[in-house]
C-alpha positions as MATLAB code, in Angstrom:
seq = 'XXXXXXXXXXXXXXXXXXXXXXXXXXXXXXXXXXXXXXXXXXXXXXXXXXXXXXXXXXXXXXXXXXXXXXXXXXXXXXXXXXXXXXXXXXXXXXXXXXXXXXXXXXXXXXXXXXXXXXXXXXXXXXXXXXXXXXXXXXXXXXXXXXXXXXXXXXXXXXXXXXXXXXXXXXXXXXXXXXXXXXXXXXXXXXXXXXXXXXXXXXXXXXXXXXXXXXXXXXXXXXXXXXXXXXXXXXXXXXXXXXXXXXXXXXXXXXXXXXXXXXXXXXXXXXXXXXXXXXXXXXXXXXXXXXXXXXXXXXXXXXXXXXXXXXXXXXXXXXXXXXXXXXXXXXXXXXXXXXXXXXXXXXXXXXXXXXXXXXXXXXXXXX';
ca = [
      37.911  -34.553  -12.577;
      40.831  -32.331  -11.631;
      39.996  -28.961  -10.084;
      43.474  -27.848   -9.078;
      46.740  -28.968   -7.628;
      45.451  -28.644   -4.063;
      42.560  -31.093   -4.671;
      43.257  -34.262   -2.719;
      40.281  -36.523   -2.105;
      36.741  -37.316   -3.133;
      33.697  -36.340   -1.022;
      30.110  -37.503   -1.301;
      27.464  -35.198    0.120;
      23.815  -36.178    0.578;
      21.535  -33.361   -0.588;
      18.006  -34.594    0.020;
      17.327  -37.203   -2.661;
      20.391  -36.222   -4.663;
      23.950  -37.464   -4.268;
      26.760  -35.181   -5.353;
      30.217  -36.655   -5.861;
      33.096  -34.234   -6.086;
      36.754  -33.797   -5.593;
      37.449  -31.700   -2.540;
      38.972  -28.307   -3.059;
      39.824  -25.868   -0.262;
      36.530  -24.008   -0.808;
      34.147  -26.252   -2.717;
      33.780  -28.857    0.004;
      32.981  -26.241    2.625;
      30.415  -24.562    0.370;
      28.507  -27.780   -0.299;
      28.700  -28.839    3.338;
      27.120  -25.522    4.322;
      24.450  -25.974    1.665;
      23.608  -29.372    3.092;
      23.343  -27.926    6.608;
      21.004  -25.218    5.341;
      18.748  -27.708    3.616;
      18.634  -30.040    6.612;
      17.850  -27.249    9.076;
      15.084  -25.942    6.827;
      16.621  -22.549    6.223;
      14.753  -20.843    3.388;
      17.080  -19.293    0.844;
      14.218  -17.260   -0.634;
      13.678  -13.669    0.480;
      10.798  -12.648    2.716;
       9.498  -10.592   -0.194;
       9.293  -13.637   -2.457;
       7.668  -15.698    0.303;
       5.068  -12.956    0.833;
       4.143  -12.916   -2.834;
       2.840  -16.471   -2.498;
      -0.109  -15.250   -0.391;
      -0.157  -11.432   -0.592;
      -0.137   -8.989   -3.498;
       2.770   -6.589   -3.087;
       2.050   -2.945   -3.914;
       4.671   -0.200   -4.205;
       3.917    2.810   -1.999;
       6.063    5.152   -4.078;
       6.739    6.407   -7.590;
      10.237    4.923   -7.712;
       9.952    3.123  -11.029;
      13.260    1.296  -10.611;
      12.137   -0.219   -7.298;
       8.759   -1.212   -8.755;
      10.505   -3.188  -11.479;
      13.026   -4.770   -9.127;
      10.456   -6.077   -6.645;
       7.802   -7.026   -9.173;
       5.060   -4.866   -7.642;
       1.542   -5.660   -8.864;
      -0.041   -2.262   -8.122;
       1.188    1.105   -6.881;
      -0.221    3.794   -4.621;
       0.363    7.530   -4.536;
      -0.755   10.310   -2.228;
      -0.105   14.068   -1.914;
       3.027   13.449    0.170;
       4.531   11.101   -2.431;
       3.664   13.422   -5.323;
       5.162   16.416   -3.520;
       8.416   14.594   -2.791;
       8.650   13.316   -6.373;
       7.948   16.731   -7.903;
      11.009   18.164   -6.159;
      13.313   15.656   -7.878;
      14.879   16.488  -11.245;
      13.897   13.144  -12.764;
      10.201   13.816  -12.092;
      10.124   17.562  -12.780;
       8.781   16.915  -16.277;
       5.452   15.850  -14.754;
       5.169   19.204  -12.997;
       6.016   21.071  -16.196;
       3.586   19.024  -18.313;
       0.790   19.404  -15.771;
       1.191   23.167  -15.644;
       1.368   23.391  -19.451;
      -1.855   21.381  -19.717;
      -3.645   23.685  -17.258;
      -2.510   26.774  -19.156;
      -3.648   25.311  -22.471;
      -7.079   24.109  -21.422;
      -7.839   26.377  -18.495;
      -7.832   29.827  -20.081;
     -11.242   30.637  -18.601;
     -10.421   29.329  -15.128;
      -9.519   31.267  -12.004;
      -5.997   30.883  -10.648;
      -7.307   28.566   -7.933;
      -9.020   26.380  -10.535;
      -5.867   26.406  -12.687;
      -3.823   25.132   -9.746;
      -6.340   22.379   -9.063;
      -6.370   21.280  -12.712;
      -2.570   21.279  -12.871;
      -2.330   19.243   -9.679;
      -4.814   16.654  -10.928;
      -2.986   16.414  -14.251;
       0.375   15.929  -12.518;
      -1.090   13.094  -10.438;
      -2.527   11.477  -13.572;
       0.719   11.802  -15.543;
       2.637   10.148  -12.713;
      -0.068    7.507  -12.467;
       0.194    6.826  -16.188;
       3.954    6.363  -15.873;
       3.399    3.978  -12.969;
       1.045    1.904  -15.112;
       3.811    1.482  -17.678;
       5.698   -0.413  -14.967;
       3.099   -2.310  -12.913;
       0.593   -4.687  -14.544;
      -2.294   -3.799  -12.241;
      -3.729   -0.591  -10.809;
      -2.590    2.776   -9.559;
      -4.263    4.674   -6.708;
      -4.736    8.427   -7.126;
      -6.014   10.544   -4.262;
      -8.779   13.132   -4.220;
      -8.009   16.506   -2.602;
      -8.225   15.983    1.176;
      -9.872   19.394    1.588;
     -13.022   17.752    0.221;
     -13.038   15.102    2.964;
     -16.389   16.208    4.407;
     -18.184   16.975    1.128;
     -19.662   13.877   -0.518;
     -20.783   15.548   -3.733;
     -17.531   17.438   -4.269;
     -15.544   14.221   -3.884;
     -17.699   12.535   -6.528;
     -17.185   15.424   -8.959;
     -13.426   15.444   -8.362;
     -13.135   11.661   -8.725;
     -14.956   11.707  -12.064;
     -12.731   14.563  -13.259;
      -9.624   12.530  -12.409;
     -11.008    9.495  -14.239;
     -11.667   11.705  -17.289;
      -8.039   12.884  -17.236;
      -6.888    9.272  -17.146;
      -9.144    8.412  -20.075;
      -7.612   11.300  -22.047;
      -4.278    9.541  -21.526;
      -5.685    6.251  -22.781;
      -6.026    4.685  -19.310;
      -9.317    2.939  -18.570;
     -11.005    3.339  -15.199;
     -10.486   -0.373  -14.490;
      -6.789    0.364  -13.877;
      -7.403    3.282  -11.509;
      -8.365    3.336   -7.845;
      -9.646    6.672   -6.563;
      -8.406    7.262   -3.030;
     -10.939    8.786   -0.671;
     -10.642    9.484    3.067;
     -12.671    7.162    5.291;
     -14.905    9.906    6.647;
     -18.644    9.225    6.525;
     -18.879   11.563    3.529;
     -15.949    9.905    1.774;
     -17.494    6.476    2.272;
     -20.838    7.625    0.872;
     -19.044    9.172   -2.111;
     -17.458    5.765   -2.710;
     -20.887    4.122   -2.570;
     -22.112    6.362   -5.409;
     -18.922    6.091   -7.467;
     -18.893    2.299   -7.252;
     -22.614    1.716   -7.876;
     -23.495    4.433  -10.385;
     -20.246    5.150  -12.217;
     -18.244    1.937  -12.015;
     -15.334    3.818  -10.461;
     -13.220    1.726   -8.104;
     -12.308    3.287   -4.763;
      -9.446    2.858   -2.316;
     -10.500    4.049    1.141;
      -7.579    5.610    2.965;
      -6.986    7.094    6.430;
      -8.718    4.084    7.956;
      -7.949    3.311   11.588;
     -10.706    1.169   13.097;
     -13.146   -1.646   12.454;
     -16.180    0.646   12.155;
     -14.642    2.609    9.302;
     -13.826   -0.731    7.682;
     -17.380   -2.053    8.099;
     -18.874    1.130    6.631;
     -16.543    0.845    3.611;
     -17.487   -2.791    3.043;
     -21.197   -1.976    3.299;
     -20.633    0.729    0.662;
     -19.021   -1.909   -1.586;
     -15.723   -0.057   -1.828;
     -13.233   -2.016   -3.912;
     -10.408   -1.729   -1.406;
      -9.481   -0.294    1.984;
      -6.072    0.828    3.245;
      -5.930    0.416    7.041;
      -2.862    2.205    8.409;
      -0.545    0.185   10.626;
       2.410    2.363   11.581;
       0.458    5.451   12.513;
      -1.599    3.425   14.990;
       1.607    2.101   16.519;
       2.992    5.651   16.729;
      -0.154    6.889   18.462;
      -0.041    4.216   21.159;
       3.669    4.723   21.779;
       3.013    8.429   22.244;
      -0.170    8.162   24.315;
       0.461    5.107   26.522;
       3.249    3.737   28.694;
       4.270    1.197   26.057;
       7.930    1.416   25.038;
       7.776   -0.844   21.981;
       5.745   -3.598   20.342;
       6.484   -6.968   18.802;
       4.782   -8.060   15.604;
       2.218   -9.919   17.758;
       1.429   -7.062   20.139;
       1.606   -4.163   17.674;
      -1.854   -2.481   17.842;
      -1.716   -1.545   14.160;
      -1.075   -5.162   13.207;
      -3.870   -6.336   15.505;
      -6.285   -3.848   13.932;
      -5.634   -5.143   10.398;
      -5.958   -8.754   11.554;
      -9.333   -7.907   13.081;
     -10.578   -6.152    9.944;
      -9.341   -8.903    7.620;
     -10.936  -11.619    9.754;
     -14.265   -9.767    9.954;
     -14.368   -9.311    6.183;
     -13.580  -12.937    5.415;
     -15.896  -14.327    8.097;
     -18.886  -12.393    6.776;
     -18.100  -12.711    3.082;
     -17.317   -9.124    2.118;
     -15.616   -8.663   -1.256;
     -13.779   -5.464   -0.311;
     -10.029   -6.088   -0.402;
      -7.784   -5.287    2.561;
      -4.527   -3.527    1.696;
      -2.463   -2.900    4.824;
      -0.508    0.365    4.632;
       1.781    2.768    6.490;
       4.422    0.421    7.883;
       7.211    1.452   10.230;
       9.290   -1.729   10.083;
       9.485   -5.157    8.445;
       8.162   -6.867   11.587;
       4.751   -5.262   11.064;
       4.736   -6.586    7.512;
       5.744  -10.095    8.599;
       2.880  -10.044   11.097;
       0.333   -9.627    8.291;
       1.476  -12.136    5.682;
      -1.601  -13.461    3.909;
      -3.401  -10.099    3.885;
      -4.979   -9.464    0.463;
      -2.485   -6.740   -0.382;
       0.195   -4.675    1.341;
       1.447   -1.331    0.088;
       5.072   -0.897    1.112;
       7.619    1.912    0.846;
      10.683    1.590   -1.376;
      13.019    1.356    1.633;
      11.092   -1.496    3.267;
      10.702   -3.322   -0.049;
      14.477   -3.322   -0.358;
      14.828   -4.629    3.211;
      12.356   -7.445    2.537;
      14.176   -8.423   -0.651;
      17.362   -9.276    1.289;
      15.724  -10.699    4.445;
      15.901  -14.519    4.557;
      13.685  -15.270    7.570;
      11.305  -18.198    7.123;
       7.893  -16.588    7.657;
       4.514  -18.285    8.128;
       1.227  -17.206    6.568;
      -0.702  -15.403    9.324;
      -3.989  -14.509    7.639;
      -6.273  -16.686    5.527;
     -10.021  -17.026    4.871;
      -9.920  -20.427    6.567;
      -8.421  -19.042    9.782;
     -10.938  -16.183    9.749;
     -13.823  -18.611   10.209;
     -13.004  -18.868   13.913;
     -12.933  -15.071   14.410;
     -15.253  -14.065   17.241;
     -17.189  -10.863   16.568;
     -20.872  -10.443   15.912;
     -21.861   -8.820   12.639;
     -22.548   -5.108   13.068;
     -25.442   -3.218   11.486;
     -23.955    0.215   10.905;
     -25.695    3.489   10.108;
     -24.456    7.079   10.244;
     -25.337    7.764   13.916;
     -23.618    4.567   15.079;
     -20.599    5.259   12.849;
     -20.168    8.743   14.280;
     -20.681    7.501   17.822;
     -18.083    4.734   17.476;
     -15.597    7.143   15.917;
     -16.178    9.560   18.780;
     -15.550    6.748   21.274;
     -12.251    5.850   19.580;
      -9.817    8.639   20.419;
      -7.008    7.034   18.438;
      -9.044    6.777   15.227;
     -10.497   10.271   15.657;
      -7.078   11.819   16.280;
      -5.388   10.025   13.400;
      -8.150   10.666   10.872;
      -8.061   14.394   11.618;
      -4.258   14.455   11.623;
      -4.084   12.526    8.348;
      -6.409   14.957    6.612;
      -4.367   17.907    7.890;
      -1.122   16.313    6.667;
      -2.463   15.667    3.185;
      -3.889   19.189    3.005;
      -0.516   20.648    4.030;
       1.236   18.662    1.299;
      -1.396   19.701   -1.240;
      -0.763   23.348   -0.370;
       2.984   22.829   -0.696;
       2.370   21.245   -4.098;
       0.261   24.239   -5.085;
       3.152   26.528   -4.154;
       5.373   24.648   -6.630;
       2.667   24.940   -9.270;
       2.250   28.670   -8.594;
       5.927   29.235   -9.331;
       5.524   27.491  -12.669;
       2.255   29.170  -13.716;
];
């Protein structure tokens, strides 16, 4: 075989069980030699993202449809912050316009406040429907955070959102209703799951007691936040930084996952709110992880060989007694946990602020 005038001699390179004979060219020999070195040293030529998918379901924490397709996301999550950001972009403005048009058409007898609420729910559903054209699984749609301490109002709102999805031809099996992990939100999930067959994603979750209450309520899924816990400890302690092993947000999810698997709970754990890829690598094996578009892109080009950290088998050795949790104990443990109390309150305020900003956009269009 002649590959060019500069080819001079034959090389034989051992590649595992295969032998490759070739005529050396200035570049070809070096390329195959490097390939051999990579194989021998065990370097994985597969991205971290692809390695993760072997043990963790990857969920897109965005409405960037291009990214969802590129990374092969199974599910997708939305929240008021994501919807607000998307509604300001030209490519997503049609959802705002369609939501407002729907509210005007079907809400002639409603007050302006009720019109805004209907338009906002419809916008969320229209975006969710578009997401479901891209991902094969489920989309999470959030209930108004201003209802965080009203169990009955959250149930009514959740059922209204499900009805809007059904109008669009989307069955409730493909929708997760996001509720805040307040006591009232958790009890709303209990009713929605048991009496209405509505699947719930419990958000703004920061400690093990919230997680236990959600599992006892048979919530389909929880979303413990990682990055916000890290942020809180960096702000409120002397710590300057954390590794993936010492990160308190990572440790919290590991604890919750292990407790669930040890005691046989069916509620899925979907780690959320990441600040960097190290936090994600520290939780490989978690049931699901919902990841921003930027970090998904980073993971898709990262070639580190990562181990599986979490598994039901490893959870068997987790040391924590099973907790019997009622409302007084839940409230007491939340009160004792300043981090969880601060972040739950802050998270509700943030989502409310974004909901109000979204309403301002809707008002301009009404």
